C-alpha positions, 0 to 999 in steps of 0.5 A, a space after each residue: 439496777 437503774 435508780 438515779 442518785 442526785 449528786 453535786 457536780 463539780 461545776 469546773 474541772 481546771 485543766 493546765 496549761 503547759 504551751 501555746 497551744 492553750 487547754 481550755 479554761 475551768 470556765 469551757 463546757 465539757 463533760 466527762 463521763 468518768 472512767 470504764 469499768 469492771 464489775 463483778 460479783 463483788 459488786 453484785 453485778 451492778 455499779 455506778 456512773 458518774 458524769 462531769 460536765 460544766 454548769 451553766 445558768 441563763 444569763 439575762 439576769 443582773 446577780 451573780 455567784 461570787 466564789 474562791 476557786 482554787 489558784 490555778 490560772 489557765 492562761 500565761 500572764 504574759 505573751 499575750 498576742 495584743 500588746 496595751 499601753 507599753 509606756 502609756 500611764 493611766 489610758 485606755 485602750 482603742 476599742 476592739 471588738 469581741 468576737 463572741 457574743 458574751 453576756 453581761 449583768 443581761 446586755 449583749 456586748 460585742 465591745 471592750 477597752 482595757 483601762 492600765 490601771 487594772 480595769 475593763 468596760 464594756 461599755 466603751 467610749 472611743 473618745 475618751 483616752 484616760 483611765 482615772 487612778 485617782 478614788 476612796 469609793 466601795 463598788 458600786 459606784 457611778 460618781 467618781 469616773 475611776 470606777 465609774 467608767 469601768 466593769 470589771 476590776 481585776 484588781 483596780 489600782 494605780 499602776 504605771 506601765 510607763 516606768 517599766 521596760 519588762 511589764 506587759 498589759 496584753 490579752 487575747 483572744 483564745 480557744 474555737 467555738 463554743 469555748 472562746 474565752 478573751 484574757 486581758 493579763 496585767 503583768 509584773 506592772 510597777 505601782 505607781 509613784 517612785 516608793 511604790 514602782 519596786 513593787 509589781 503587779 501580775 494579774 488577769 481576767 477571762 471571760 469566757 463564751 457561752 458559760 458567761 462566766 468570769 474569773 479573776 487570778 491575782 499571783 501577786 497583789 503588793 500594796 503601797 499606803 504611801 500613794 492613794 492611801 493603798 486603795 485597791 478593789 476586785 469586783 463586776 459591776 453593771 454598767 450603770 454603777 448601780 449594782 456590784 459583786 465583791 469578793 469579801 475583803 476586796 471592797 476598797 474601804 478593806 484597803 490596804 490588803 496585799 495577796 497572791 495567788 488568789 482566784 475568783 470566779 463571778 457566774 451568773 444566777 438563774 435557771 439552769 441552761 442545760 439538759 443532761 441525759 444518760 444513754 444506752 448503746 440503743 441510744 435510749 434515755 436511762 437517766 437525767 442525773 450525773 450519777 446512775 446504777 446500771 447492771 449490764 449482762 455484758 459489755 455495754 457502752 454508755 454516753 453522757 450527753 450534755 445540751 447547752 443552749 446559751 440564752 445569750 443569743 440561743 445558740 445551742 451546742 451538744 458534747 458526749 463522752 462514753 464510758 465502757 462498763 465491763 460485766 464479769 458477773 455469771 448473772 444480773 438481776 435486775 428490777 427495773 428504774 425506779 417507780 413514782 406512780 400514782 396508779 395504785 395498782 400492785 406492782 409485781 417485782 420480778 428478780 429472775 436472773 440473766 442469763 437463767 440460773 437454776 437453782 439460785 435462792 432469793 432473799 427479798 427485803 423492805 428499807 433493808 429489812 429481810 422479808 424472809 428466809 432465802 427461796 428458790 421460788 419466790 423470784 418474784 415480789 408483789 408490791 401493793 399501794 400504798 406502801 411506799 418503800 425501797 425494795 431489795 433482792 439479793 440472789 445466790 448461786 448455790 453452787 458459788 455462795 460468795 457471789 451474791 448478786 443484788 438490786 434495790 428499787 424505789 417505789 412511790 405511791 402518790 395520790 392521784 387526785 380526781 376532778 369530782 365536778 367540773 369546776 363553774 364557769 364564772 361571770 362578772 357584768 361589766 358595768 361600767 364600774 366593776 374592774 373585772 376582778 375574778 375570784 377563781 379560788 371559789 371553784 375548789 370547794 367544787 373540783 376537791 369534794 370529799 378529797 382534803 385539801 391539805 393532801 394537794 397542792 392548787 394552781 390555776 394556769 390561763 389560756 396561755 399556760 402562764 402560772 396566775 396561782 399567785 393573783 387566783 384570789 383577785 385575777 384581773 381579766 383580759 379582754 372579755 372572757 378566759 379560759 382557766 385550767 385549774 390544776 390538783 397535785 399532790 404534794 410532791 407534784 408527781 399526780 395531777 388532774 385537771 379541768 377547764 373553766 370560763 371567766 367572763 366579763 360580761 358587759 350590760 350598760 344600757 344608752 341613755 333614753 331622753 323622755 320623750 312626748 306624744 299626742 292624744 290626738 283624737 282626744 281619747 284619753 290614751 294612746 298606745 306606744 310601741 316601745 321597742 321600735 321608739 326606744 330599743 335604739 337609744 338603749 342599745 346605743 349602738 351594741 348589737 341587739 343579738 347579744 342583748 335582751 330589753 324590756 321595758 317595767 311599770 316599777 324599779 323592783 319589776 326591772 330588777 326582779 324581771 318581772 311583768 314587763 310591758 306589753 307592746 302596744 302598750 297604752 299611754 294614759 294623762 298627764 305621763 308614766 314613767 318606764 323602767 328598762 331592764 337591760 339584760 345581758 343573752 350570754 349571762 342573764 345575771 348581768 343586766 342594768 336597771 338604772 335606766 328610766 324614763 317619762 313618757 309624756 301623753 299630751 291633749 291637742 289645743 282647744 279651738 272653737 271655731 274662728 269668725 269667718 273672715 269677711 271682705 268686700 268685693 270692690 269689683 264685685 267679680 266675687 273675689 278679694 285677697 285675704 290676710 288669712 294671719 288677720 283669724 291669728 289671734 282668733 284661733 290662738 286667744 292670744 298664747 304664744 305656745 301656738 302657731 297657725 298654718 294655713 292649708 288649702 286642704 283638711 288632708 294638707 292641715 292633719 299633715 302639716 304639709 303644703 301651707 298657703 298664705 298669709 296673702 290668699 285669693 278664693 278660688 271660689 266666687 263668694 263664698 270660700 275657705 280653708 284649713 287653719 292648723 294651730 300648732 303647740 310648740 312645747 307638745 307637737 300637739 295641734 288642732 285642724 279647724 275650717 277657716 270660712 272667707 265671704 266676699 260680699 257684694 258691694 252695692 253700686 250707687 246712682 246719679 238722681 235724675 234731677 234736685 231733690 224738691 218738696 213743697 213747702 205747705 
């Protein structure tokens, strides 16, 4: 039988240190597969094997478990390699390097200092040599340097190494990778002040590589209330002095207190950082829980394998240990591993013994209840859904009725969900004000169909696999589109079905179009215009034309309903027409903007009557004169300040507004000539062109009379 029984593990395995070779401490990595075993009929041909190992947990968080542990110091309090402050009171040691990575409150620590008043710190300061002694505050604390400068309190109290020649304050790094430890010890250090010097304190802190566990062992902690009120505290706190973990009854406010032979561990709280596996002799994984049931057919070696990952630095360590199980029963029965299935197909259990043993009888059980008398023919048993239960069998050899071999198997049928209909893609229109918050749960009735929602848990994951279930009702999209996975699980999490859908934050923001005016130049009473050619660039406002459809409408209602788009060309009637724009996203036709509109004005050209000709008398009678054309301006504009006049040599130039002449102009043709006047409106750019005639008139020449004029007086 290969069944899996969850058991509680011993987190620590204490090993007694007996000499200077130093064994591993209880916070070191280890795995023990247990003693070798021999099994026979009395055990049913099967047995449990159990491994113990060190459990480690993620150190990136800011929380610790504080546990009272057996007082069994793994290292001596005295004789450590590095002696500190032999005759100096209230001092910090020089900064020293920690030769292994140690994570403390989520920080990677590489240096430390030891204070003579029972404290250690990782937030080192080589310029600070004074370790304070006076305090009355509780941990955590960052206002009193006595407490605020320290991280580990073993305990913290005012002790005085300067008055003793036998005390020791020291530290040493022991062991090899991955089980190195930093041991900091205070051995028989007197309490401060003359009245208290006879009281000796002995305690240590142990820092474990890889597990990042801290242990504090207190052999003797006397108290002397005549100095600093006998204040003392045990615990750990972060560098900022804002978070601390203190054993019950051991904070400053609990003082004065006395203890001996006391020990505490401080273990990080977080996800497990180990993987445990049982392997058979072929290397196949046969279990992942510390206790499993095995039914070998002969002698089999099973291997307990633990892989630890140090989240402090990413290092990985694997340790193994073997246990040998020897089978002495004449045959074995193996119903196989426990079955958790999402498939409702029948399951056939086969209890045929190995090796084959003729004449044996079989009695089957469901949840311990016999399913009929023993039979020599019922070596198999049919299990059908949804009958989840513990199924068992007893196999008896009639030649030796005392030899009963049994096996059991847990079979669980779970409800397999299915995707009734593919989920719908979801769209939200980015109109410049919508924040793009999606309700993913609208797809739940779609995928569930007739299935009972109470039978399932529903989860959502984004395109990177991150669980976003907590925000499924109001999920803020990242970017303009995402692929979402919806997952239906039965209530045990064993069976599931998945489907994907896309959420799109479509954009449809039309650019502003300015009002537009143009001229009914031929005075026909209407004018055609190409709306897309004239206005699409303004509506797109730099966006790609391939992503949008633009239509123009005569009313807001038509634009909103996407009906009656205006044709191209569109005929404009005077005096004006209001145009409504529909700006629609091609990917999501439900995403459109109809907030923009503009007005087209149709202007008429100026009404200019034919002007009188400009006439000059030829002073030399050669037929040519220099005209000041501007003298005709008032006749052409009628004094309207909105009209401006330019003069041109040809009608075509005047129509096109090019090659202006004048205002001083000498006629090309003698005596009679003409020019063309363009009269243009400043407000509408409409214009009229009229002919201006130029006349050069002959000047008569006077002759001197030949004599005086005579008259007779009659």
